[in-house]
N, C-alpha and C positions, 0 to 999 in steps of 0.2 A: 367240710362235711355238711354244708347247709342243706343239701337236698337228700340227706340220709334220714330215713325213718328208723327210729329206734323203738323196740318193743320189749316189754318185760312181761313174762308169764309167771304167775304165782299159782302153785298147785301143791298137791301132796304126793309123796312118792307112790307111784303106781297109777296115777291119773292120766299120765301121758303128756305132761307139759313139754318134756324134752322132744317127744315124737312130734307134737304139734308144731314146735318151733322148727324142727327139721323139715316138715312138710311145707311150711310157709316159705322157708328158704328155697327149697326145691322148686316150688311153684313160681317164685320170683325169678329164679335163674332160668326157668323154662320160658319166661316171657322176655328174656333179654336183659334182666337186671342183674346186678351183683348182690350177693347176700351172705350173711353169716348166721349161724344158729349154733348155740352152745348152752349147756346147762351149768348151773352152779350148785353143787352139792358135794357132800363128803360121804361119810359112812352112814348117812341117814337110812332109816328103814322104811318099809311100806307105811305110808300115812304121815310121815314127817314132812314139814314144809320144805318145798324146793322152789328154785327159780330157774327159768330158762330165758334166753334172750335171742333177739333177732336184730340185725341191721340190714336194711334194704336200701340200695343206692343205684344211681345211674353211673356212678364213677367208682374208681378203686377205693376200697375200704381199708384204711391203714391202721385203724384202731383195733386192738385185740385185748379188750378188758370188759368187765361187767358193764352193763348199761346202767348209768347212774341218773340220766335225765331222759327217760323215755317220753315219747309223745303219745304212746298207747300202752295201756296196762290191761292184761286179761287175768281174771281171777277164776280159777277152775273150781275152787271150793270156797263158798261164801263165808264159812266159819273163820277163814284166814283174815277177813276184814277186822275181826275182833282181836286177833293176836299178832298180826304183822302190819307194819305201816305200808299198805299197798299204794298209797299216794306219794310215797317218798320220791322226790325228784320230778314228779309229774307237774307240768306247768298248768296254770289255771285254765288255759284253753286246750288242755289235753283231753284224751278220751280214755274212759275206763269201761270195760265190758265185764259183767259179773254173771256167773252161772248161779241163777237163783230163780225161784218162782215169784219173787217179789217184783213190784213195779219200780222203775227208775226213780220215781219221786221219793220212795222210802229211803233209798240210798243217798239221794241228794241231801236229805235232812240229816241222816246218820253220819255221813262223811263230811258234810258242810263243804262240798266241792262244787264250784261254779262251772266247771267244764262239761264236757259231753259224758253222760252216763247212759249206758245201754245195759239191758238185762235180757237174759234168755235162759229158759229152763233146759240147759244142755244135758243135765243128768237125766231128766225125764225123757228127753228126746233120745238119748243114748240107750236108756233102758228099753224104750219102745222099739227101737230099730236094731239094736245090737244085742240086747239082752244083758248088758253089763253097764255098770256105772262108770263109763269111760267117756268123760265129757270133752275130750280133746278134739275129736273130729267135728262135733257140732260147733265148738267154739271157732273153728276155721270159717264155717259159714257165717257165723255172727260177726267175726272180724272183717270179712270182706264186705258184708252188707253195711256195717256201721262206718267203715272207713274208706272203702273204695280203693284200698292200696294195691289190690290185685284185680285183674280181670276175672270175674266170677267163673265164666265158662272155661277159661284156660286153667284156672286153679283147680276146678272140679275135674277136668280131664287129666291133669298132671297127677293129682292125688289118687284118682281111680287107677291110673297106670302104676303108680308106686304100690298101691294096695294089691294089685293083681300080681306083681312080682313077689310080694311077701306072702300072700295068701292064695296062691294059684290053685290050691286044692280045696279052698273053702270059699266058694262063690257067695255063700250067704253072708260071710263077714264083709266082703267087698260091697255087696249090694246094701247091706245094713249101714255101713259107714257112709256110703255115698248118699243114701236116703237121709241119714242124720244130718249131713252137711246141708242138704237142700232144705230140710225142715227148719233148721236153725236160721238159715238165711232168710226164710219167710217169717219166722216167728220172733226174731230179735226186736225189742222195742226200746224207744228212746224216751 
């Protein structure tokens, strides 16, 4: 599985970590790759810490367990940095993307992490474009910009298509989410 990219999402129940992982997998599959997406949670309630995972590969994925050594970690709620080991299993050359108004340098010091650190105000972008603090779709834009793991235009088109199916009678939800992805893609900083 040397060419497999493993991703771990940290969020709180209701923020859309599971949905974001599913959208990443769908976009990867739409570009001809193989992918997995799955959550890890039990009876947690809204606001409780949750994890979701992705694997993306050009070959068959035969592993079916939690991602223990991700190359990419996304944090949808920056308060989790203080209560969960978001760096667990992340190699020193890995990438972490945090939903925060802070600059990456602040997290470099706080986490003492030598790898790639990106930040984006996904919550602010979501509030502006969607009207809700659902940072999951903006984090998709940040993920693609920070890592290049997916073709941006293809991911955007596939995600818009999935949103159209789910929200066919709510064009404002579709437009808001697509705009949020675009804004985060432009605003993510390293």
